[in-house]
TORLUM-630555 format. One record per residue (C-alpha): residue number from 1; x, y, z. Coordinates in Angstrom, 1 decimal, m for minus. Example, Ala and Ser with C-alpha at 12.3 -4.5 7.8 and 13.67 -1.06 7.14 Angstrom:
+------+--------+--------+--------+
| resi |      X |      Y |      Z |
+------+--------+--------+--------+
|    1 |   12.3 |   m4.5 |    7.8 |
|    2 |   13.7 |   m1.1 |    7.1 |
+------+--------+--------+--------+
// end
This chain:
+------+--------+--------+--------+
| resi |      X |      Y |      Z |
+------+--------+--------+--------+
|    1 |  m18.4 |  m60.0 | m220.9 |
|    2 |  m20.9 |  m57.4 | m219.6 |
|    3 |  m23.0 |  m58.8 | m216.8 |
|    4 |  m26.5 |  m57.5 | m216.1 |
|    5 |  m26.7 |  m55.9 | m212.7 |
|    6 |  m29.4 |  m56.9 | m210.3 |
|    7 |  m30.0 |  m54.6 | m207.3 |
|    8 |  m31.7 |  m55.7 | m204.0 |
|    9 |  m33.2 |  m52.9 | m201.9 |
|   10 |  m33.2 |  m52.6 | m198.1 |
|   11 |  m36.2 |  m53.0 | m195.8 |
|   12 |  m39.1 |  m50.8 | m196.8 |
|   13 |  m37.3 |  m49.5 | m199.9 |
|   14 |  m37.8 |  m50.0 | m203.6 |
|   15 |  m36.0 |  m49.0 | m206.8 |
|   16 |  m35.8 |  m45.4 | m205.7 |
|   17 |  m33.1 |  m46.4 | m203.2 |
|   18 |  m30.8 |  m46.9 | m206.2 |
|   19 |  m32.1 |  m44.1 | m208.4 |
|   20 |  m28.8 |  m42.4 | m209.0 |
|   21 |  m27.0 |  m45.7 | m209.7 |
|   22 |  m29.7 |  m46.9 | m212.1 |
|   23 |  m29.4 |  m43.6 | m214.0 |
|   24 |  m25.6 |  m43.7 | m214.2 |
|   25 |  m25.1 |  m47.4 | m214.9 |
|   26 |  m28.0 |  m48.4 | m217.1 |
|   27 |  m26.6 |  m46.9 | m220.3 |
|   28 |  m23.7 |  m49.5 | m220.2 |
|   29 |  m25.6 |  m52.6 | m219.0 |
|   30 |  m29.0 |  m54.0 | m218.2 |
|   31 |  m30.0 |  m52.9 | m214.6 |
|   32 |  m32.9 |  m54.5 | m212.7 |
|   33 |  m34.3 |  m54.2 | m209.2 |
|   34 |  m35.8 |  m57.2 | m207.4 |
|   35 |  m39.0 |  m57.2 | m205.5 |
|   36 |  m38.4 |  m58.2 | m201.9 |
|   37 |  m41.9 |  m57.4 | m200.7 |
|   38 |  m43.7 |  m60.7 | m201.2 |
|   39 |  m42.2 |  m63.1 | m198.7 |
|   40 |  m41.5 |  m63.4 | m195.0 |
|   41 |  m38.2 |  m65.3 | m195.1 |
|   42 |  m34.8 |  m64.5 | m196.5 |
|   43 |  m34.5 |  m67.9 | m198.3 |
|   44 |  m37.9 |  m67.4 | m199.9 |
|   45 |  m37.0 |  m63.9 | m201.0 |
|   46 |  m33.8 |  m65.3 | m202.5 |
|   47 |  m35.6 |  m68.0 | m204.3 |
|   48 |  m38.0 |  m65.4 | m205.8 |
|   49 |  m35.0 |  m63.3 | m206.9 |
|   50 |  m33.4 |  m66.3 | m208.7 |
|   51 |  m36.7 |  m67.3 | m210.3 |
|   52 |  m36.9 |  m63.9 | m212.0 |
|   53 |  m33.2 |  m63.1 | m212.6 |
|   54 |  m31.0 |  m63.5 | m215.7 |
|   55 |  m29.1 |  m66.7 | m216.0 |
|   56 |  m25.9 |  m65.0 | m214.8 |
|   57 |  m25.6 |  m61.6 | m213.3 |
|   58 |  m23.8 |  m59.2 | m211.0 |
|   59 |  m25.6 |  m58.8 | m207.7 |
|   60 |  m25.6 |  m55.8 | m205.3 |
|   61 |  m27.7 |  m55.6 | m202.2 |
|   62 |  m28.0 |  m52.9 | m199.5 |
|   63 |  m29.0 |  m53.7 | m195.8 |
|   64 |  m31.7 |  m56.3 | m196.0 |
|   65 |  m31.0 |  m56.6 | m199.7 |
|   66 |  m27.4 |  m57.5 | m198.8 |
|   67 |  m28.6 |  m60.3 | m196.5 |
|   68 |  m30.8 |  m61.6 | m199.4 |
|   69 |  m27.8 |  m61.4 | m201.7 |
|   70 |  m25.8 |  m63.6 | m199.3 |
|   71 |  m28.7 |  m66.2 | m199.5 |
|   72 |  m28.9 |  m65.9 | m203.3 |
|   73 |  m25.2 |  m66.7 | m203.8 |
|   74 |  m25.6 |  m69.5 | m201.2 |
|   75 |  m28.5 |  m71.0 | m203.2 |
|   76 |  m27.0 |  m70.5 | m206.7 |
|   77 |  m23.3 |  m69.7 | m206.6 |
|   78 |  m22.8 |  m70.4 | m210.3 |
|   79 |  m25.3 |  m67.8 | m211.3 |
|   80 |  m23.7 |  m64.8 | m209.5 |
|   81 |  m20.7 |  m63.4 | m211.4 |
|   82 |  m19.9 |  m60.5 | m209.0 |
|   83 |  m21.2 |  m59.7 | m205.5 |
|   84 |  m21.5 |  m56.3 | m203.8 |
|   85 |  m22.6 |  m56.1 | m200.1 |
|   86 |  m23.6 |  m52.6 | m199.0 |
|   87 |  m24.3 |  m51.5 | m195.4 |
|   88 |  m25.4 |  m54.9 | m194.4 |
|   89 |  m24.8 |  m57.6 | m191.7 |
|   90 |  m23.8 |  m61.2 | m192.1 |
|   91 |  m24.9 |  m62.2 | m188.6 |
|   92 |  m28.1 |  m63.5 | m187.3 |
|   93 |  m30.4 |  m61.1 | m185.4 |
|   94 |  m29.2 |  m60.3 | m181.9 |
|   95 |  m31.6 |  m60.6 | m179.0 |
|   96 |  m31.9 |  m56.9 | m178.3 |
|   97 |  m33.0 |  m56.2 | m181.8 |
|   98 |  m35.2 |  m59.2 | m181.9 |
|   99 |  m37.0 |  m58.0 | m178.8 |
|  100 |  m38.0 |  m54.8 | m180.6 |
|  101 |  m39.5 |  m56.5 | m183.6 |
|  102 |  m42.9 |  m57.6 | m182.1 |
|  103 |  m43.8 |  m54.2 | m180.7 |
|  104 |  m43.0 |  m52.7 | m184.1 |
|  105 |  m45.1 |  m55.3 | m185.9 |
|  106 |  m48.0 |  m54.7 | m183.4 |
|  107 |  m47.9 |  m51.0 | m184.2 |
|  108 |  m47.8 |  m51.6 | m187.9 |
|  109 |  m50.8 |  m53.9 | m187.5 |
|  110 |  m52.6 |  m51.2 | m185.7 |
|  111 |  m52.2 |  m48.6 | m188.5 |
|  112 |  m49.2 |  m46.9 | m186.9 |
|  113 |  m46.5 |  m47.7 | m189.5 |
|  114 |  m45.8 |  m44.0 | m190.0 |
|  115 |  m45.0 |  m43.7 | m186.3 |
|  116 |  m42.7 |  m46.7 | m186.3 |
|  117 |  m40.8 |  m45.4 | m189.3 |
|  118 |  m40.6 |  m41.8 | m188.0 |
|  119 |  m39.6 |  m42.6 | m184.4 |
|  120 |  m37.8 |  m45.9 | m184.4 |
|  121 |  m36.2 |  m46.4 | m187.8 |
|  122 |  m35.6 |  m43.2 | m189.7 |
|  123 |  m33.4 |  m41.6 | m187.0 |
|  124 |  m30.9 |  m44.5 | m187.3 |
|  125 |  m30.5 |  m44.2 | m191.1 |
|  126 |  m28.4 |  m41.3 | m192.1 |
|  127 |  m25.3 |  m39.2 | m191.4 |
|  128 |  m25.7 |  m35.4 | m190.8 |
|  129 |  m25.5 |  m33.5 | m194.0 |
|  130 |  m27.3 |  m31.2 | m196.4 |
|  131 |  m29.3 |  m34.0 | m198.1 |
|  132 |  m30.4 |  m35.6 | m194.8 |
|  133 |  m34.0 |  m34.4 | m194.8 |
|  134 |  m34.5 |  m34.9 | m198.5 |
|  135 |  m33.3 |  m38.5 | m198.2 |
|  136 |  m35.4 |  m39.1 | m195.0 |
|  137 |  m38.5 |  m37.9 | m196.8 |
|  138 |  m37.9 |  m40.3 | m199.7 |
|  139 |  m37.4 |  m43.1 | m197.2 |
|  140 |  m40.7 |  m42.3 | m195.6 |
|  141 |  m42.4 |  m42.1 | m199.0 |
|  142 |  m41.1 |  m45.5 | m200.0 |
|  143 |  m42.1 |  m47.1 | m196.7 |
|  144 |  m45.6 |  m45.7 | m196.8 |
|  145 |  m46.1 |  m46.8 | m200.4 |
|  146 |  m45.1 |  m50.4 | m199.5 |
|  147 |  m47.3 |  m50.4 | m196.5 |
|  148 |  m47.8 |  m52.3 | m193.2 |
|  149 |  m48.1 |  m55.8 | m194.7 |
|  150 |  m44.7 |  m55.6 | m196.3 |
|  151 |  m43.2 |  m54.1 | m193.1 |
|  152 |  m44.5 |  m57.1 | m191.2 |
|  153 |  m43.2 |  m59.7 | m193.7 |
|  154 |  m39.8 |  m58.1 | m193.9 |
|  155 |  m39.6 |  m57.7 | m190.1 |
|  156 |  m40.3 |  m61.5 | m189.7 |
|  157 |  m37.7 |  m62.3 | m192.4 |
|  158 |  m35.0 |  m60.3 | m190.7 |
|  159 |  m35.9 |  m61.5 | m187.2 |
|  160 |  m35.6 |  m65.2 | m188.3 |
|  161 |  m32.7 |  m64.9 | m190.7 |
|  162 |  m29.7 |  m67.3 | m190.4 |
|  163 |  m26.1 |  m66.4 | m189.9 |
|  164 |  m24.2 |  m66.1 | m193.2 |
|  165 |  m20.6 |  m66.0 | m191.9 |
|  166 |  m19.9 |  m69.6 | m193.0 |
|  167 |  m21.6 |  m69.0 | m196.4 |
|  168 |  m19.4 |  m66.0 | m197.1 |
|  169 |  m16.3 |  m68.1 | m196.6 |
|  170 |  m17.4 |  m70.0 | m199.8 |
|  171 |  m17.7 |  m66.9 | m202.0 |
|  172 |  m15.3 |  m67.0 | m204.9 |
|  173 |  m16.4 |  m64.2 | m207.1 |
|  174 |  m15.1 |  m60.5 | m207.2 |
|  175 |  m16.7 |  m58.9 | m204.2 |
|  176 |  m17.1 |  m55.3 | m203.1 |
|  177 |  m18.0 |  m54.5 | m199.5 |
|  178 |  m19.1 |  m50.9 | m199.0 |
|  179 |  m20.5 |  m48.9 | m196.2 |
|  180 |  m21.0 |  m45.4 | m194.9 |
|  181 |  m18.5 |  m44.3 | m192.2 |
|  182 |  m21.4 |  m43.1 | m190.0 |
|  183 |  m23.7 |  m46.2 | m190.4 |
|  184 |  m25.1 |  m46.9 | m187.0 |
|  185 |  m27.3 |  m49.8 | m188.1 |
|  186 |  m24.6 |  m51.8 | m189.8 |
|  187 |  m21.3 |  m50.3 | m188.5 |
|  188 |  m17.9 |  m50.5 | m190.2 |
|  189 |  m16.9 |  m53.4 | m187.9 |
|  190 |  m19.5 |  m55.6 | m189.6 |
|  191 |  m17.9 |  m54.8 | m193.0 |
|  192 |  m14.3 |  m55.5 | m191.9 |
|  193 |  m15.7 |  m58.9 | m190.6 |
|  194 |  m17.1 |  m59.6 | m194.0 |
|  195 |  m13.9 |  m58.6 | m195.6 |
|  196 |  m12.0 |  m61.1 | m193.4 |
|  197 |  m14.4 |  m63.9 | m194.5 |
|  198 |  m14.2 |  m63.4 | m198.3 |
|  199 |  m10.7 |  m63.8 | m199.8 |
|  200 |   m9.5 |  m60.8 | m202.0 |
|  201 |  m12.4 |  m58.6 | m201.1 |
|  202 |  m12.4 |  m54.8 | m201.7 |
|  203 |  m13.6 |  m52.8 | m198.7 |
|  204 |  m14.8 |  m49.2 | m199.5 |
|  205 |  m15.8 |  m46.9 | m196.7 |
|  206 |  m17.7 |  m43.8 | m197.8 |
|  207 |  m17.1 |  m40.7 | m195.8 |
|  208 |  m20.1 |  m38.4 | m194.9 |
|  209 |  m22.6 |  m41.2 | m195.3 |
|  210 |  m24.6 |  m43.3 | m193.0 |
|  211 |  m26.8 |  m46.4 | m193.8 |
|  212 |  m27.9 |  m45.3 | m197.3 |
|  213 |  m24.8 |  m44.0 | m199.2 |
|  214 |  m26.6 |  m44.7 | m202.5 |
|  215 |  m28.7 |  m41.6 | m201.8 |
|  216 |  m26.5 |  m39.7 | m199.3 |
|  217 |  m23.4 |  m39.8 | m201.4 |
|  218 |  m24.5 |  m41.1 | m204.8 |
|  219 |  m21.5 |  m40.0 | m206.8 |
|  220 |  m18.9 |  m41.8 | m204.6 |
|  221 |  m21.1 |  m44.9 | m204.3 |
|  222 |  m21.7 |  m45.1 | m208.0 |
|  223 |  m18.0 |  m44.7 | m208.7 |
|  224 |  m17.2 |  m47.6 | m206.4 |
|  225 |  m19.9 |  m49.8 | m208.0 |
|  226 |  m18.7 |  m48.9 | m211.5 |
|  227 |  m15.1 |  m49.9 | m210.6 |
|  228 |  m16.3 |  m53.2 | m209.2 |
|  229 |  m18.4 |  m53.9 | m212.3 |
|  230 |  m15.8 |  m52.9 | m214.9 |
|  231 |  m12.6 |  m54.3 | m213.4 |
|  232 |  m12.6 |  m57.7 | m215.0 |
|  233 |  m14.5 |  m56.5 | m218.0 |
|  234 |  m11.6 |  m54.2 | m218.8 |
|  235 |   m8.9 |  m56.7 | m218.2 |
|  236 |  m10.6 |  m59.6 | m219.8 |
|  237 |  m12.3 |  m57.7 | m222.7 |
+------+--------+--------+--------+
// end
């Protein structure tokens, strides 16, 4: 059975985050991208995803989208047929990061979102490489298109999110965990932790990529997603 694929983007990103994957995978299955811009809590985002999702689907989320994916499968485990968690974090917000949220929110409220993204967030995203500036420019474009109100809602949602380690222990569907080797926001150790929590998980580490391998190393990332999507479909027909 070919499951439709639902993609959940990271903070201040939209469907463009998954552009290469949408182009490559959509000829063989329905591919959709959820809107995570409307709510200021992870549970509310997940409820919105489920209200607009197919009855049963494969679910892949990157960064904040991965956190929402953990909440989606917690709320409706029978509807998620496969799970992919990319460059994300199953833990609640640590105090050092939480302390940075309000100043960033205050700047966004004051019309300084560009400054926040340029100085405090973009430098942490990517590995060094020939596509770095191109990808950073796209990240800035997505962020400015979404705007300060979305930044504030998503910041609050991430600040107040629960810990999902216990929830991941209950996951029983084929799961891919993937990250860029040079991801500073969600380092490899977070992904080995998730691998230890979900039985039978595949962990794929993408070389020469940071926090956004979907754009930094699209061919390798798409290949991993394709293997994850097609494995049972091939064996089970």
